[in-house]
N, C-alpha and C positions, 0 to 999 in steps of 0.2 A: 548883979542888978544892971539892966541894960539902960544906957543913957539914950534919951530920945534923939534920934538922928535918922538920916536917910537910910543908912545900912541896917539899923535895927528894925525900922518899919518894913524894909524889903524882906528881911528874914521872917518876920511874923506873917506877912501876907503870903509868902511862899508856903509856909507850913499850913496855913488855913486852906490854900488851894489844894494841897495834897490831901488833906483830910476830906475836903468836899468831893474830890475825884474818887477817893477810896469808897466813900459812902454811896456815890452814884453807881460805881461798879458793882457793889454788893446788891443794890436794888435791881440792877439789870440781870444779875444771876438769878434772883428770886422770881423775876417775871417769867411767865410761860411764853413760849414763842407764839406769835399770832399769825403772821403772814405765812409762815412755813407750814402751818397745818393744812393749807389748801394745796401745797406743792405736791407734785406727783412723785417726787423723790424723798418725801418725808416719811420716816418709819417711826411710829409712836412706840414701838416695842423697844427701841434703843434708848437707854437712859443716858443722858448727858450729864456727867458728873462735873462739878466745878473744878477748875484747875487749882490745886492746892500744893503747897510746898511740902515735900516729904521731910518730916522731922527726923533728924539724926539722933539716934540714941547712943548711950554709952557702950563702948566696945572694950571689954575687959580681956586681959591676957589669960590664956589657959593656965590652970594650976600646974605648977611644976616646970613651966617653960624656962624660967631663969635658973632653976636648979639644974636643968639639963645643960644649959649654956655654961654654967660654972663647972659642972663635971667634965664637960668637953675641954674647957681651958685647963683644968687640973691634969687631965690625961695627957694633953699636949705638952704641958710643962714636964711631966714625968718622962715622956718619950724623949724630949730634948735633953734632959739630964742624963738619961741612959745612953743616948747617942754620944754625948760629950765624954762620958766615962769610957765608952768603947774606943773613941778616937784617941784619948789620952793613953789608954793601955796599949793601943797599936803603935803609938809614937814612941813609948818607952821601950817596947820590945823590938823596935826597928822594922816593924811590918809596914811596907809601903801602901799596900792595898787594904782598905778596911772591909768590914763586913757588908752584906747586902743592906742592912738597916742604915748604915752610915752613908752608903752610896745613894740611897733614895731620899736622903734628908733634904728638905728644901733649903735653897741658898739664902732665902730671905724670909722675913716674917710675913705670913699671909693673914690679912685681916678677916674678920667675920664676913662670910658671904663671897669672898674673892675666889676666883677659879684659877688653878695653876695652869701653866703652859702644858705640862704633861702630867698625867695621873700616875699614881704609884704602880699600877698594874702594867702600864706601858713601859716603865723603866726597865723591866726585865728583858725586853727585846730591843731596846734602843741602845746605841753606843753610849758608854759612860764618860767618855773624855770630851764631851761637847757641851756647849751652852745652848739652851733652847729658848726661843722667843716665839711670839705670835707669828712672825714672818718666816719662820723656819719651814723649808720645803721637806716634809717628811717622805715624799715620794722618792726623793733621790737618796735617802739613807739606806744603808744595808742593815736589815733587821735580823737579829739573832734568832735562829730556829725557824724562820719563815721561808718556805719554798713555794714553788709553783705547782706542787703536787696537791691533789685533792684527797683528803682522808675520808674514806667511806666507812660507815659504821659496820660493825660485825653483824653478820646475818644470824638471827636467832631462829632456831628450829621451831616449827609449830608444834603444839601439843599432840597433833594427830598427823601421822605420816600418810599424806594423801597420794603420794606417788608410788607407794608400795603396790606391787603387782598382786592381784588376788589370785591365789592358786587353789584350784578345786581338788578335792580329794579323789584318789583313784578308787573306783568302784568296779569290782570283778563281777562277771556274770556267774550264773549258777554252775555252768560247766567248768569255768576256771576255778571257782571255789572248791568243787569236788576234786579237781586235779591237784590243787595245792594241798588239800587235806590228805590225799593219798601219798603225795611226796613226803609230807611231814611224818606220816605214820611209817612209811618205808624206812626213813632215816632212823627213827627210833627203834624199829625192829632190827636193823643192821647192827646197831650198838649192842642190843641184847644178844644177838647171835655171836658177836665177837667175844663177849664176856663168857658165854657158854663154851665157845671153842677153846678159850684159854683156861677153862676150869675154874673161873672165879665165881660161878653160880651154877646151881643145878639146872638141867633143862626143864622148861615148863611142861606141865601135863598137857596131853593132847586135848584139844577143844572138841569134846564129844557132844553130839546132839542126837536126838532120836532119829533124825533123817540119815545121818552118816554112821549110825551105830554099828552096823554089820561091816562096813568098809574099814573102820578104824580098828575095832576089836577082833574081828574075824572069828576064830575058833572059840574064844572065850565067851562070846555072845551066844554061840550055839550050845555050849555045855550048860550054862545056867542063865537063861535069858531074863528071868525075873530079877535075879540079883544084879545083873548088869544094868537092867533098865532103872532099878532103884538107885544105883550108883551114878548113872548118867543124869538122872533127874536131880540128885543131890548136888552134882557139879553145876548143873544149870542154875539151880537156886542160889548156889554160892556165888556164881558169876553175876547173877542178877542183883544180889545183895551188895556185892562189892561196887557194882555200877551205881546203885542208888546211893550208897554211902559217899562215893566220890562226888556225885552230883550235889548231895546235901552239904558236903564240905565246901564246895565252890559257891553254893547259894548264899546270897547276902542276907544278913539279919534284917529285922524290921527297921532298926535304927539306921543301918547302913543304907537300906533302900530309901529311907527318908532323906538322909544326907545327900544321896545321889540325885534325888529329885530336886532338892533345894539348890544343889550345885548347878544343875542343869538350868534352873530358872534364874539363878543369880549369875548373870552373864559377866564376862570380863569387860570392865569399864575403863581399862588403862588408856585406851585410844579415844576416850571421850564419852560423855553421857548424852544419850538421845533424849530430846525434850519435845513434847507436843502440847499445844495450847488449844483447848476447845472452848467454844461459847455456846451456851444453851439458853434459849429464851425463857423457859420455865422449868425449874427443878424442885418444885414443892412436893412432888409425889414421893412418899417414903420408900416405896418399892424400888423406884429408879435410883434414889440416893443410895439404898443398900447395895444395889447391883454395882454401882460405880465404886463404892468404897470396898466391897468384898473382892471384886475382881482385881482392883489395884493392889490390895494386900496379898492376894494369892499369887500375883505375878511379880511381887516384890518391887513394886513401883513406889516411888516417893513423890510428894507434891502437895498441892493444896486445892481446895474448892472454895471459891468466894461467892457467897449468895448476895446478889444485888438485883434490884427490880429490872426485869427484861434483859439482864446481862449477867448470867451466871457463868463464871470462868472456872474451868477445870484445867489445872497444870499437872502433868505427870512426867516423871524422870525415870529413866531406866535403860535397859539394853534394847537392841533393835528387834529381837524376837518378841519380847514382852510388849513393846510398843505396837508391833504389828497385830498381836492378838487384841490389845486394848482398843486399837483403832477400829478393828472389825466390830467389837462390842459397841462402841459409841456410834458408829456410822451406819451399821446394818442390823445388828441383833436387837438392840433396844428400840422399841416402837415408841417414839416420843409423842406422837399424836394420840390424845386420849379422847374417849367417848364422853360427851357431856352428860351431866345429870340434871334433874329438875331443880335441885336446891342450890346449884352453883349460880354465882352471879354471871351477868351477861359479859362483863369485861374478862373475868376469869375464864369463861367458856370460850371466848374468842382467842385468848392467849393459849389455852390448851389445844384448841383446834389447829392453830397455826404454829404449834410448838415445833422446834427444829434444832438440830445440832450442827455446828459448823466447825471444821478444822481450820483455824485462822493462821496457825504457824507451827512449823516443826523444823528442828535443827539440832545442833550439837553444842555442848559446852564442855569446859574442862572438868568441872566437878559439879556435884549436886548443890542446890541452893535450899532445898526444903528437907524436912524429915518425913516421918510417917504421915500419910495423907490424912488431913482433917478438914472439917467444914468450918467456915468462918462467915458469920452473918454481918454484912456491912450495909447499913441503911443509906449511907451517903457515899458519894464518889470520893470525897477526901479520905474517909476511913479506909476504903478499898485500896486507894493508891498508897496510903501510909503502910498498910499491911504488906504490899508488895515491895515498897521501898525499904522496909525493915530487912528484907532478904535480898536487897540489891537487884530486884527484878521489876522495877516500876514500868519498864518498857512493855512488859506483857499486858499490863492494865491499859496503857495508852493505846496499844494496838487493838485490844478488844473493845475499848470505848469508841475508837474511830470506826471500827467495824459495825458496832451497834448503831452509830449515827447514820452511817450509809445504809444500813438495813432499814432504819426508820424512814429515810427519804424514799427508798424503793417502795415501801408499803404505801 
């Protein structure tokens, strides 16, 4: 209870003055500005919020924070215990120098949040017989294992040997091929002649034909020409049959021919996979889709086809020869511009009339990213990019999308 006095009256009057001022200030905030409305610098779109004090809420500690601190303290205590045991064992056995763990032990207790003068990883290169403080000049110390030499990382060979010289095969002319064939045949005949001379095999029968019949047989042909002619024709038929049998023996079977063709198409990809990315404005025609898929399978190309509005992306992977054939198919052989029909919409008609195929990127990679070529319908850009991201090739979609944006600005 306040005793009536000068001091009590002063306190009450001061409290009343503060209450009156507070009420006047609130009324001023509620009032709308009057004179400023006519000012040229007044902007009625800007809302003036009253200055209010930001209320501070409760700030709770994260769950498990004190458990981590306790675990850290327990680990530190176990480490100190282990260091003491090592030091006692070294003292008992007469070992003057202790282990690395004892060397890097801190000399004093570090409180929570304190920073040591040197970190434990620096202690491996700093001298161990010195005391360190914040004023220590580390530039004057001799660091263990630190020299003025620069260590350069080892060079890693690229997956493709780009400096390898390309050697072209030696191609003989027709005249040189015939000469080489004669020399090979002559060497084989010399070997047969040597075997006949040594008596290892009987001499071969003379190669008689109708044209040299009289010159080879002589008097025998005069005595019985009909019999000799029949004998000569039998020899000719025998030689022809042996020749055809030899050719048939060398001839590849149907399965071997197929394997040879597949081996020719499946090129060696040890030096890298060749990749090409095409963009087509409209790929709704089933005939053109079939041509793309069938030719890719016949050339043993892998990849994917993403169907998106005004930006259909075709990615193919394979050897350089197959890529060359597929590139000619996409850029020249397929006629992308279609003739319009009456029942087509006007927008579709414009798209088909302006249809075109672009080769937006081609290069090499270390390995394939896709399997057998398949069509993927992606109505949104996010779905298309997610499809490429699944195969770690989202940059293909980004490049194609930027190309389509530039193409739209050109139109």
